[in-house]
N, C-alpha and C positions, 0 to 999 in steps of 0.2 A: 674359254669356250662359250659360245652363245647358246643358251637354252631355247628350245622351241616349245610352244604351247598351243594346244588346240583351243579355240574360242567357241563357246556354246553358240549354236545357231538359234536365232530368235525370229519368229515370223515377222517379215518386213512391216506389216501393218501395225505391229505393236511397238516397233523400235522408235525411240525418240531421237531425232537427229540433233546432236549437240554441235555447237560451234566451239571447237576446241581452242580457237584463238581468242575467245572472249576473255577479257581481262578479269571477269568475275569468277572464272573457273580456276580452281587450284592447280598448281604446278604438277602435283601428283596425278590428277585427273587428266591434265593436258598430255603428260608424258605416256601414261599407260592406256588411255582411251578405253575405259570399260564401256560395256554396252548398257544403255539405260532403256528400259522398256516398261510399257504399261502392264500392270498385273491385274488380277481380279479386284484387288483392293489396293489402290495406290500405285507405287512404282517400285521396280527392282533395278538394281545396278549390279552387273557381274563382270568379273574378269576370270576366265577359266572355262574348262570344258563342260561343266554342269553345275547345278545348284548345290550338289553335295561336296564336291572337291574344290570348286571355285571360291573366290572371295566375293561375298554377296553383301549388298546393302539394301535396306528397305526403307520406304518413307511414304508419307501421305502426299508429298510433293516431290518433284524432280530434285530440288535442292536438298531436301531431307534424305532422299535415297543416296545422293552423291556424298553427303556428309557421313552417313552411316557406313557407306562403302569405304570411304577414306580412312575412317577410324579402324574398320576391320582389316584393311590392307596394311596399315602401320603395325597393328598387333601381329598379324600373320608374318610379316617380314622380320619382326624382332625375334620371333621364336622359330623361324624356319630351320628345317634340317635338309640334308642332301636329297631326300626323297620328295620334297615339296616342289613339284613342277611349277606351280603358279608363282610362289615366292621367288624361286630361282630365276624364272623368266622376268619378273618385275625388277629384281635386283640387277640383272644384266641390262635391261632396258634403261634403267636409271643411271647406271654406271656409264653406259654408252652415250647418254645425253649430256653427261658431265655437269648436271645441274643439281644443286642441293635442294631437295624437296621438303625436308624437315629437319 
């Protein structure tokens, strides 16, 4: 069963457009395509419906926010339970892609 997940809406003028085909972007980021956006201080990266329940990364740079998010995503998936909508969605997407991301 494929799980659905609502993605947090971020104001368009704050969203950083990433090239998910860039060879410097990790496979986990390419497959799950979290939203990166400019925050008051630095950058945030999120996959999920909001900052409280989603998987979030923070950084002074886009690269830093992506690395923070990737670390948080791996931890979240390792300890996910049946009620974790974001982790279940991520697991489904990665299994569907048939790629080993870590």
